Residue, then its C-alpha position, 0 to 999 in steps of 0.5 A: m340341333r345340338g340339342i337333337f343330336g345329343l338326344v339321339l346319342i343317348v338314345g342310341v346308348a340306352l338301346a345298345g345298353f340294353a341290347v347287352f344286358m338281354a343278350k347277358d341274361y339270355i346267355d346266362k340262362y343258356q348255360s344254367a340250363l346247360e349245367a343243369e343238364r349235365s348234372k343230371g347225366g353226368s353221374i354214372d353209377t360204375v363197378e370195380i373189374f379185373v383187366t389185365k395189365k399186360p398181353v397174355k397168351y393162350g396156355d399163359q398162367l394168370t397171375a395177381e401181377d397180371v391183373r388190376l381193378v378199374s372202375w366199369p360202367t354198371r350197365s357195360v359189365p360183361q357176363g363173367a366178369y370177376s370183381i372179387p379176388e376170392e373169385l378169380f383166385p379162389q384157392g389163392f396166388d399159389k394155385p393161379r389159372s390158365v388163359l384159354r383165349s389171348l388178352e389184351p391189356g385192359e381188356a375184361i378178364l372173363a370166365v370163359k377165357l380162363t381154366n379153373p384154379g390150378e388147371p392147365a390150359g389143355l383139351t379137357s378144359l375146353l370140354k363142357p360136362g357131357e362132351r367128349a374130344f372125337t379126332i377127324e381124319v382130313s386132307v386139303a379138300s375135306g379140312v376146308s383148305g386149312f382155314l380152320r381155327p380152334g373156335h370155329q364150328v363145322d358140319v360134317y358130311w359123309t360120303g358111302r355106299v347104301e345098300g339094301q331096301g332097293r337102294n344101291a348107291e353112293v349118297t352124301k349126307l349131313i351127319q352133324s351140324s355146327l361142333p365146336l373145334i377144340a384143336i388143330d392137329q395137337s394145338a387147341n390154340e386161337e391165336v394160329q398165326k401160320a396157316g396150314i394144312a391139318r391133318t387131323v381136327t378134334v371136335a366136342a360132341s356128346a357121346q352120341q355123337v361120337a358113336a355116330l362120328a365113329q360108324a361114318q368114319s370107318t364106312g366112308s369119308l368125313s368132309l366138313a363145312l365151316v359154319g359162318s359166325g353166329d350161324a345156328r345149328t340146323n335140324e335140317v335133312i340133307e341127302v344128295d345122291q347122284n341122281a339128285l346131283l344130275g336131276v335124274v327121275a328114277a324110271e317107275a318099275p312097271v305095275a304088272q297087270a292082273l291076267e283075267e281068268v278063265c275058266t273052261i269044261r271039256t265034253r267029248r263030241g264023238a272022237e273031238v274034245v271040246e273046250i267051253e267057256i263057263p262062268c268061274t265060280n270061285 
């Protein structure tokens, strides 16, 4: 009996040892495979780009003390980032750039957020080649109730009276689409904290668009509509008059009926003159 018990004990210990060995082997293989996978994806290519050390606001000058180089994943480098000091400060540190949009600490410095070297943050720095700044007078209604900010885009509608060519009615028409706002009143700062009713807004437009806006502002009233973020410019012709607003269909002018030509000759029968119809020859 004791011999059987001892044999069972030996077999149990052997099976337990074999199980521990198999488990250890499985864990070792799993850890080896995990390390291999980590080694494959653990290497990320990086490049050094300039970021800000501290918060900088609109109009501040960006100096060498405000920036530092950090490693950035190569595939995630934003367009317009700077990696070479000579590109960020091409004319040396004595001609710093001005900030057009606020930057937070650690934020990548991009070309669209800075002026040219030595140039102050003003309207001229916000205009692209070929663009002009044009100011539009607005009110609480036409200026979207004070929600406009520099950097927004607006559609411009003209309301006035159209005369001539059989028309004599007041119409509202979309004349310009998705014009960028570059200033509200006398401020070009995008980070306006306090909402207020603007008296004027300034848009960036081509010379042809400026001429159209000037003509429209002198002959009628202009209203602005805020364009949604990421919305595309529309080329649709939009014009509404009172009839279109109320769904009134203009009555067609009556067509004049052509009168049938009648030809006659007169003959005298004694003292009486008689008219007789004859076929017309012309």
